[in-house]
C-alpha positions in Angstrom: -1.1 71.3 60.6 -2.9 68.7 58.5 -6.7 69.1 58.3 -8.4 65.7 57.7 -12.1 66.5 57.9 -14.8 69.0 58.8 -18.2 68.9 60.4 -20.8 71.1 62.1 -20.5 71.6 65.8 -23.5 72.0 68.2 -23.5 75.7 67.5 -23.9 75.2 63.7 -20.3 76.3 63.0 -18.1 74.6 60.4 -15.2 73.0 62.4 -12.0 71.6 60.9 -10.6 68.3 62.3 -6.8 68.6 62.8 -5.0 65.3 63.2 -1.6 65.1 64.9 0.5 62.0 65.5 2.0 61.8 69.0 4.0 59.1 70.8 0.8 58.2 72.7 -1.3 57.9 69.5 -3.3 60.1 67.1 -4.6 63.3 68.6 -7.7 64.9 66.9 -8.3 68.6 67.6 -11.3 70.7 66.4 -10.8 74.3 65.4 -13.5 76.7 64.0 -13.0 77.1 60.3 -13.0 80.9 60.4 -10.2 81.0 63.0 -8.0 78.6 61.1 -8.6 80.5 57.8 -7.5 83.7 59.5 -4.1 82.7 60.6 -3.2 79.6 58.5 -5.0 79.9 55.1 -2.3 77.6 53.5 -3.5 74.6 55.5 -7.1 75.2 54.4 -5.9 75.3 50.7 -4.0 72.1 51.3 -7.1 70.4 52.7 -9.2 71.6 49.7 -6.5 70.3 47.3 -5.9 66.9 48.9 -9.5 66.0 49.9 -11.2 66.8 46.6 -11.4 64.2 43.8 -9.0 66.4 41.8 -8.5 65.1 38.2 -11.6 63.1 38.1 -10.5 60.1 40.1 -12.0 59.2 43.5 -9.2 58.5 46.0 -11.1 55.7 47.6 -12.1 53.9 44.4 -9.8 51.0 43.5 -10.6 47.8 41.8 -9.9 44.5 43.7 -6.9 43.0 42.0 -7.1 39.6 40.4 -3.4 39.3 39.6 -1.4 40.3 36.6 -2.3 39.7 33.0 -1.3 36.2 32.0 2.1 36.0 30.3 0.6 34.2 27.3 -2.0 36.9 26.9 0.7 39.6 27.3 2.7 38.0 24.5 -0.4 37.9 22.3 -1.0 41.6 22.9 2.6 42.6 22.1 2.5 40.5 18.9 -0.8 42.1 17.8 0.8 45.6 18.4 3.8 44.6 16.3 1.7 43.3 13.5 -0.5 46.4 13.6 -3.6 44.6 14.8 -4.2 47.6 17.1 -7.9 47.2 17.4 -7.6 43.7 18.7 -4.7 44.5 21.0 -6.5 47.5 22.6 -9.7 45.5 23.0 -7.9 42.7 24.9 -6.2 45.2 27.1 -9.5 46.9 27.9 -11.3 43.7 28.7 -8.5 42.4 31.0 -8.3 45.7 32.9 -12.1 45.7 33.3 -11.8 42.1 34.7 -9.5 43.5 37.4 -6.1 42.2 36.1 -3.3 44.6 36.4 -1.4 45.3 33.2 2.3 44.5 33.1 5.1 47.0 32.6 5.4 45.8 29.0 1.8 46.5 28.3 2.0 50.0 29.7 5.1 50.8 27.7 3.5 49.5 24.5 0.5 51.8 25.0 2.8 54.8 25.4 4.8 53.6 22.4 1.7 53.4 20.3 0.5 56.9 21.3 3.9 58.6 20.7 5.2 56.7 17.6 3.3 53.7 16.3 5.0 51.2 14.0 2.8 52.0 11.1 2.3 51.0 7.5 0.1 53.7 6.0 -1.0 51.4 3.3 -3.0 49.5 6.0 -4.2 52.5 8.2 -5.0 56.1 7.6 -3.5 58.8 9.8 -7.0 59.6 11.1 -7.6 55.9 12.1 -4.3 55.8 13.9 -5.0 59.0 15.8 -8.4 57.8 16.9 -6.8 54.6 18.2 -4.2 56.6 20.0 -7.0 58.4 21.8 -8.5 55.0 22.8 -5.0 54.0 24.1 -5.0 57.2 26.2 -8.5 56.4 27.6 -7.3 52.9 28.5 -4.3 54.4 30.4 -6.6 56.7 32.3 -8.9 53.7 33.2 -5.8 51.8 34.4 -5.0 54.7 36.7 -8.5 54.9 38.0 -8.7 51.1 38.6 -5.2 50.4 40.1 -3.9 53.8 41.3 -0.6 55.6 40.4 1.8 52.9 41.7 1.2 50.8 38.6 3.0 53.5 36.7 6.1 53.5 38.8 8.1 51.6 36.1 7.4 54.5 33.7 9.6 57.0 35.6 12.8 54.9 35.3 12.4 54.8 31.5 13.5 58.4 30.9 17.2 58.9 29.9 19.9 59.7 32.4 18.6 62.9 33.9 19.8 65.9 35.9 19.8 63.9 39.2 23.0 62.2 38.1 21.6 58.7 38.2 21.6 56.4 35.3 18.1 55.1 34.9 17.3 51.7 33.6 16.3 51.8 29.9 14.3 49.3 28.1 15.3 48.1 24.7 13.3 45.9 22.5 13.6 44.9 18.9 10.8 45.7 16.6 10.5 45.8 12.9 10.3 49.3 11.7 9.9 50.2 8.0 12.5 53.0 7.7 12.5 52.8 4.0 10.3 51.0 1.5 13.3 49.3 0.0 15.0 48.4 3.2 13.6 45.4 5.2 16.4 45.3 7.8 15.3 45.1 11.4 16.5 48.0 13.5 16.5 48.1 17.3 15.2 51.2 19.1 14.3 52.2 22.6 11.0 52.9 24.2 9.5 56.1 22.9 9.7 57.8 26.4 13.6 57.5 26.2 13.5 60.3 23.7 13.1 62.7 26.6 15.4 63.4 29.5 12.5 63.6 32.0 9.0 64.9 32.3 10.3 68.5 32.2 12.0 67.8 28.8 8.7 66.3 27.6 6.8 69.4 28.8 9.3 71.7 27.1 8.7 69.9 23.8 4.9 70.1 24.3 5.1 73.9 25.0 7.5 74.6 22.1 10.3 75.7 24.5 13.9 75.1 23.6 16.1 74.7 26.7 19.3 76.8 26.6 21.4 74.0 28.1 20.0 70.5 27.2 20.7 67.9 29.9 21.1 65.2 27.4 22.0 65.7 23.8 19.9 63.4 21.7 20.4 63.6 17.9 17.3 65.1 16.3 17.0 62.2 13.9 16.5 59.9 16.9 13.5 61.8 18.2 11.2 59.7 16.0 8.0 60.9 17.8 8.7 64.4 16.5 8.2 63.0 12.9 4.9 61.3 13.6 1.7 62.7 12.1 0.1 64.9 14.8 3.2 64.3 16.9 2.6 67.6 18.8 -0.8 66.4 19.9 0.4 62.9 20.7 3.1 64.3 23.1 0.4 66.3 24.9 -1.7 63.2 25.2 1.1 61.5 27.0 1.9 64.6 29.1 -1.8 64.7 30.2 -1.5 61.1 31.4 1.7 61.6 33.3 0.7 64.8 35.0 -2.6 63.2 36.1 -0.6 60.2 37.5 1.6 62.7 39.5 -1.5 64.6 40.8 -3.2 61.4 42.0 0.0 60.1 43.5 0.4 63.4 45.4 -3.1 63.3 46.7 -2.8 59.7 47.8 0.1 60.6 50.0 -1.8 63.3 51.9 -1.8 61.4 55.2 1.5 62.8 56.5 4.7 64.7 55.5 6.6 61.4 55.6 4.3 60.0 52.9 4.5 63.2 50.9 8.3 62.9 50.8 7.9 59.7 48.8 5.7 61.3 46.1 7.0 60.8 42.5 6.8 64.5 41.7 9.2 65.4 44.5 11.8 63.0 42.9 11.7 65.2 39.8 12.9 68.3 41.6 16.7 68.6 41.9 18.3 69.3 45.3 20.8 72.0 45.7 24.2 71.7 47.4 22.7 72.0 50.8 20.2 69.2 50.2 17.2 71.5 49.9 14.9 71.9 46.9 15.3 75.6 46.2 16.4 75.8 42.5 13.4 76.0 40.3 14.7 78.1 37.4 14.6 75.3 34.8 11.1 74.1 35.8 9.7 77.7 35.9 11.2 78.6 32.5 9.5 75.7 31.0 6.2 76.4 32.8 6.1 80.1 32.0 7.0 79.5 28.4 3.4 78.3 28.0 2.3 81.8 29.2 4.5 83.7 26.8 7.5 84.2 29.0 10.9 84.8 27.4 14.2 85.9 28.8 15.3 89.5 28.6 17.6 88.9 25.6 14.6 87.7 23.6 12.9 91.0 23.8 9.2 91.7 24.5 7.2 88.9 26.0 4.9 87.0 23.6 1.2 86.3 24.1 -0.2 83.1 25.6 0.6 80.2 23.3 -2.6 78.2 23.7 -5.0 77.2 26.4 -4.0 73.6 26.4 -0.3 74.4 27.1 -1.3 76.9 29.8 -3.5 74.2 31.5 -0.7 71.7 31.7 1.8 74.4 32.9 -0.7 75.5 35.5 -1.1 72.0 36.8 2.6 71.6 37.2 2.9 74.9 39.0 0.0 74.0 41.2 1.8 70.9 42.4 5.0 73.0 43.1 2.9 75.5 45.1 1.2 72.7 47.1 4.5 71.1 48.0 5.8 74.5 49.2 2.9 74.5 51.7 4.2 71.3 53.2 6.9 71.3 55.8 10.5 71.0 54.5 9.7 69.6 51.1 10.6 72.6 48.9 11.7 76.1 49.9 8.6 78.3 49.8 10.4 81.7 49.6 12.7 80.5 46.8 9.7 79.3 44.8 7.8 82.6 45.3 10.8 84.7 44.4 11.7 82.8 41.3 8.1 82.7 40.1 7.8 86.5 40.8 10.8 87.2 38.5 9.0 85.5 35.6 5.6 87.0 36.5 7.2 90.5 36.0 7.9 89.7 32.3 4.3 88.6 31.4 1.9 91.0 29.7 -1.4 91.7 31.4 -3.4 89.0 29.5 -0.8 86.4 30.4 -0.9 87.5 34.0 -4.7 87.1 34.0 -4.4 83.6 32.5 -1.9 82.6 35.1 -4.1 83.9 38.0 -7.1 82.1 36.5 -5.4 78.8 36.2 -3.4 78.6 39.5 -5.6 77.3 42.4 -3.3 78.2 45.3 -4.7 81.6 46.3 -2.1 82.4 49.0 0.7 81.6 46.6 -0.7 84.1 44.1 -1.2 86.6 46.9 2.5 86.4 47.8 3.5 87.1 44.2 1.1 90.1 43.9 2.3 91.4 47.3 5.9 91.3 46.1 5.0 93.2 43.0 3.2 96.0 44.9 5.9 96.2 47.5 8.5 96.6 44.8 6.5 99.3 43.0 7.1 103.0 43.2 5.9 104.0 46.7 6.6 107.8 46.3 2.9 108.6 46.6 2.2 106.4 49.7 1.7 108.5 52.8 4.5 108.1 55.4 2.1 106.7 58.1 1.4 103.7 55.8 5.0 103.0 54.6 5.5 100.5 57.4 3.0 98.2 55.6 5.4 97.8 52.7 7.3 94.9 54.1 5.6 94.4 57.4 5.6 90.8 58.6 1.8 90.7 59.2 0.8 93.4 56.7 -0.4 90.8 54.3 -3.4 90.1 56.4 -4.4 93.8 56.9 -7.2 95.5 55.1 -5.3 98.7 55.8 -2.6 97.7 53.3 -5.2 97.0 50.6 -6.8 100.4 50.9 -4.0 102.8 51.9 -0.8 101.2 50.5 -1.6 99.2 47.4 -3.9 101.9 46.0 -1.2 104.5 46.3 1.6 102.7 44.5 2.7 103.3 40.9 4.5 101.2 38.3 8.3 101.4 38.4 8.3 102.0 34.7 5.6 104.5 33.9 6.0 104.8 30.1 2.7 103.7 28.6 -0.9 103.1 29.3 -0.2 99.4 29.2 2.0 99.8 32.3 -0.9 101.5 34.1 -3.4 98.9 33.0 -1.2 96.1 34.3 -0.7 97.8 37.6 -4.4 98.5 38.1 -5.2 94.9 37.4 -2.7 93.7 39.9 -4.2 96.0 42.6 -7.6 94.6 41.8 -6.3 91.0 41.8 -4.7 91.4 45.1 -7.9 92.6 46.7 -9.9 89.8 45.1 -7.3 87.2 46.2 -7.5 88.6 49.8 -11.3 88.0 49.8 -11.0 84.6 48.2 -8.6 83.5 50.9 -11.1 84.4 53.6 -14.3 83.1 52.0 -15.0 79.5 51.3 -18.1 77.4 50.7 -18.3 73.8 51.8 -20.8 70.9 51.9 -21.5 69.5 55.4 -23.6 66.4 56.2 -25.9 66.6 59.1 -28.0 63.8 60.6 -31.6 64.6 61.5 -33.5 63.3 64.5 -35.2 60.6 62.3 -31.8 59.3 61.2 -31.9 60.8 57.7 -29.0 62.8 56.4 -29.1 66.2 54.7 -26.2 67.9 52.9 -25.9 71.6 53.8 -23.9 74.1 51.8 -22.3 76.5 54.2 -20.3 79.7 53.7 -17.4 80.4 56.0 -15.8 83.8 56.3 -12.7 84.8 58.4 -13.2 88.5 57.8 -13.8 90.1 61.2 -16.5 92.7 61.9 -13.7 95.3 62.4 -12.4 94.5 58.9 -15.9 94.7 57.4 -16.4 98.1 59.0 -13.0 99.3 57.8 -14.0 98.3 54.2 -17.4 100.0 54.5 -16.2 103.2 56.1 -12.8 103.7 54.4 -13.4 101.8 51.2 -15.4 104.5 49.2 -12.9 107.3 50.0 -9.9 105.0 49.2 -11.5 104.2 45.8 -12.1 107.9 45.0 -8.5 108.7 45.8 -7.4 105.7 43.7 -9.3 107.0 40.7 -7.7 110.4 41.0 -4.3 108.7 41.4 -4.8 106.6 38.3 -6.1 109.6 36.3 -2.9 111.5 37.2 -0.8 108.6 35.9 -2.8 108.6 32.7 -2.3 112.4 32.3 1.5 112.0 32.9 1.8 109.4 30.2 -0.3 111.5 27.8 1.9 114.5 28.4 5.0 112.4 27.7 3.5 111.4 24.4 2.7 115.0 23.5 -1.0 114.4 23.9 -1.1 112.0 21.0 -3.3 108.9 21.5 -3.3 105.9 19.2 -6.4 103.7 18.8 -4.8 101.2 21.1 -4.2 103.8 23.8 -7.9 104.8 23.7 -8.9 101.2 24.1 -6.5 100.8 27.1 -7.8 103.9 28.7 -11.4 102.6 28.4 -10.3 99.3 29.9 -8.6 101.0 32.8 -11.8 103.0 33.7 -14.0 100.0 33.2 -11.8 97.9 35.5 -12.0 100.6 38.3 -15.8 100.9 37.9 -16.3 97.1 38.1 -14.0 97.0 41.1 -16.1 99.7 42.8 -19.3 97.7 42.2 -17.7 94.5 43.6 -16.5 96.2 46.7 
């Protein structure tokens, strides 16, 4: 159900415009926003994702094209890059792009080469100077994306090595002089720097410091020249930032229909299973969750979040996966939720909080939290509410938030950390429920004199009955939840013979503080 716009109706309500293609033409139907949010919140999230400017690029803003960069000028740029006149080469590229001339494939690859592994004689340039110029090359690539759109980057995706899809991609080779040793002046051929990686997932793994258990393509470590560059780790992340942004813009540009979304570049990077569906996400999720500290069981306890930059990139990749799961027949939604949930279980509470903070798809996160609570210890849940555990429509009920979720316990009740994590997930589930049903949007209204005014409207799909249920039953449910949590704390303390470490005391204060804040928010 694609939403393509919104406006105020004559009653002052926010109304979503739903566009449907029929054999007779395009049918536009108007539905009140609160009604649509109540029974199809995913479509509202898709609308918010697709019709925002996203990663800083206006979808409608594209420069008029004045043709390609002239071949003679292209040769000059490549020659300058080879001779290490980087300032001049970057200046020419910037000016030609500003003039509306689309860069060639060779120019794009040269910019990526320069960021990842510049041909460098350190007697001419300092490492700091080279890194500053690499940042300038990254800015130029972003400007190219803003000016000409994501299609200009299509040749980039076929540069990666033969990947898991079983196709042999075209690979570009060019001869350049590379000073491998001060006493050796022999020319040595090598491939474009992007061919060091199997695909964007392999590049992401190297950016996050994750070692894949079964590499798709065995490349000798000596041939990964970008790994040896000064600040190589930062350089790889600069390239990953560009490529993820290209994929995000490409995905948004294809928002018009499911047929267009099937052509998005990101979907081509997801392997199909034996039935032709995209339901196997283990490799991608292992790489994504490594940025949040995820490890397999044999590696022992989960580690902390590696760094904010890695988590941001991982979150953007997972956001795109979640968005595609909302679209009909592109990826298998249940498989993505189930496989994400298995990794969510292995994160500590801080990593879970970081994940929930970064992921934009609220209903996707709600499904994961629901799975966790439904799989928890339900021995304290009253019998009359047990039907809410796996009920088909229980996700939308306030009753489940107050009378089921708040009576669950962790499966493994061994430490205060288990309790703290469980308490946080109960709170997150309630908060996500409210976030799904409350949005703010800007609406343009034309006055009688012809002037326009932008109004900021809040829309809520929470019914009066649900509000009354929260007001009437909420305080008692919270009081019972406090007692329930205190009993769990006492049980853990008894098992530990009443001994509390300094860390346990901190955790107990955090648990009580979380409950108090939740009570104030409710």
